Every structure is written in structure tokens, then in C-alpha cells.
C-alpha positions in Angstrom: 18.8 -13.5 70.7 15.2 -14.7 69.9 15.1 -12.6 66.7 15.1 -14.9 63.3 16.0 -13.7 59.8 14.1 -15.3 57.2 15.3 -13.3 54.4 16.7 -16.5 52.3 12.9 -17.3 52.3 11.7 -14.1 51.0 14.1 -14.3 48.1 13.3 -17.6 47.2 9.9 -16.6 47.1 10.9 -13.5 44.9 13.0 -15.8 42.6 15.6 -13.0 43.4 19.6 -13.7 44.5 21.4 -12.3 46.9 23.6 -10.4 44.7 20.4 -9.1 42.8 19.4 -7.6 46.0 22.6 -6.3 47.1 22.7 -4.3 43.4 19.1 -2.8 44.1 19.4 -1.9 47.6 23.0 -1.0 47.4 24.2 -2.8 50.5 27.4 -5.0 50.1 27.1 -8.6 49.2 28.7 -9.4 52.4 26.6 -7.3 54.8 23.6 -8.9 53.4 25.1 -12.4 54.0 25.8 -11.7 57.5 22.0 -10.7 57.6 20.6 -13.4 55.8 22.7 -16.0 57.8 21.4 -14.3 61.3 24.9 -13.1 62.4 23.8 -9.6 62.1 23.7 -7.9 65.4 21.7 -5.0 64.3 20.2 -3.6 61.2 19.6 -0.1 60.3 16.0 1.2 59.6 17.1 2.5 56.3 18.6 -0.8 55.0 15.0 -2.6 56.3 13.3 -0.1 54.4 15.2 -0.3 51.5 15.0 -4.3 51.4 11.4 -4.3 52.1 10.9 -1.6 49.4 12.8 -3.9 46.9 11.1 -7.2 48.0 7.8 -5.6 48.3 7.2 -7.1 51.8 6.8 -6.0 55.4 9.7 -6.1 58.1 7.8 -8.6 59.8 8.2 -11.2 56.7 11.9 -10.4 56.9 12.2 -10.6 60.9 10.5 -13.0 63.1 10.2 -13.2 67.0 11.0 -16.7 68.1 10.9 -16.7 72.0 12.3 -20.2 72.2 14.6 -19.9 69.2 18.6 -19.2 69.2 18.3 -16.3 66.5 20.0 -18.9 64.2 18.7 -18.1 60.4 15.8 -20.2 59.0 16.9 -23.6 57.9 20.4 -23.3 59.9 21.2 -26.5 61.9 21.5 -25.9 65.4 24.3 -28.1 66.1 26.3 -25.9 63.6 25.0 -22.7 65.7 
């Protein structure tokens, strides 16, 4: 899949932990971790809306279309994928 999740980068820019984001949006830490690592197959619009609201960003700041990519999370080693 050519969609990459850049939640790590956005969290780093906001100086926010995944645990803090989980508490703020009401999504389990496990589910956010799956999204962050690029292993999610889908994301609900309500979840995306909550993430954008709490992070003060747009969906395009979290999700990137990479036609040549394999969908791995940003910074993930391709050999490990």
C-alpha cells in the first residue's frame, strides 16, 4: 500500500507522547501504536478527526501518499518490513 503514516513526526513536532495522545483522543494505546507503525489497514474518519483536532493538524500531515513506497511507517527500515 502506498499510504504512509507520519504520526511519529507529528508527535515529535508537538512534543507529545503516544500515551498522552491516547488519553486525549480516547483511542487505545495499542490501536494508536498500530496506526503509528504503519500496520493499520484502515482508519475511521472519527479517529482521524480526533487526531487532527488534538494535534492541530490536517489529515495530510498524518497520511502521505507515496506511489513508490510500500506503506511502511516513516523511518522504518525497509528490510524489516
